[in-house]
C-alpha positions, 0 to 999 in steps of 0.5 A: 807272259809279262812281255803281254803285259807290257804290249798290252799297255804299249800298243793299245790305240787308247789313251790308257789301257782298260782292265776290267775286274772279273770275279771269277765264278760269279754268278758261276764258273761258266758265266764269268767265262762268258763275262771276261769273253765279253770284255775281250770282244768289247775292248778290254786290254787285259782282265783282272780276274778275281779269286773268291775269298771269305774275308776279302779286306781291300773290297767294298760292298759289291765285290765282297757279296760277289765273292761270296755268292761264287763261293757258296756256288761251289767255286775253287782256286783251280776252277778259277784258274780254268777260267783264266786259261780260257781267257788267256787266250784272247787278252793278257789276265792278272789274277787278283788273289789274297794271301791265305790261298796263295800261302796254302798252296805254297807260294812257288806251286802257285806261281807254276800253276798260274804259269801253267794256266797262261796267266801274265800276273798275280795281285796279292793286296794283302801282301806287304812288300817285306813279306813278298820275297817267297811269292816274288821268287815263285813269280819270277821263277815262272815268269809271273809279274808280281804287281804290288799296289801303292795307295796316296798314303804311301811314304816316298822311301817306301813307294820307291822301294815298292816301285823298284820291284814292281813287275807289269805294272803298278797298281795305283790306288786312288783314294784311301778305303775299299773299292767301289763306286765314287761320284767323283775321283779325288782332287789329288789324283794328278799327284798321286799318279805323278808320285808313282810314275817317278818311282818305277819304270812299269806302267801305272794303272789306276784302281778302285773308285773309276766306274764310268766313261767320263771318270776313266777318261779323267784318269787317263787325263791325269796321266794314268797309263792303264785304268781299272774298273771293278765294282760297277761291273761286277754290280752290272753282272749281279743285276742283269738278267743276261750278264755277259751283254751287259757288262760287254755294253759297259766295256765298250762305253769305257773303252771309247771314253778312253779313244783318243778322239774322246772328250777329255774331261777335267777332274771332277768336271 
């Protein structure tokens, strides 16, 4: 299944792979599945599938609100993995889950459940590298890529260690802070991406703060192998009368901005 991630980065026809974020169970499980299917139809290369959690410390207001609504609507880990199972028939899925639900179920049983659902990767934003051994072992045992995160503030020695252990891709946070839409990307994004690339052999995908086709294009121009878009899509799903159709149009625009012949704006232009 990790080979599916590699293929999505290597042969997508874009300047960078497009990975939209989906909150599992928002506004309900059935609609979240349709939103994920709309992503695939609109040109997404992978999907990041969020498991709703009550204390999502890495997430800003839009995703936090969606997680709360999903939990109130009855979303469970098992229900979200069933959404992932359906989407994995169309494109690679990386589950984003906070550490507590994983620890509660056990790292190896959780990784096995991911593999049985056809999930290709796992992102755990609150799992320090020093405490990742059990989760990494479970993922390795079941062929699931444990995808680590780095920040602009990650020291060089720590970045080197994280980059060496990365599987699937290296999730590179573009800024200091939580997820959310920003009016412009960080000026030092090319340097952040360059540091990440020198520390790992897997693709480097950039997330946090990317909300528009122009920003996605800027991230690709800065050297990103992949672009992750979350809060803007979650907000659209929350506000639209027909969430799958609304997010489909946005993903189509994002994909168009990453095509080789698309205009390449300079950072913060």
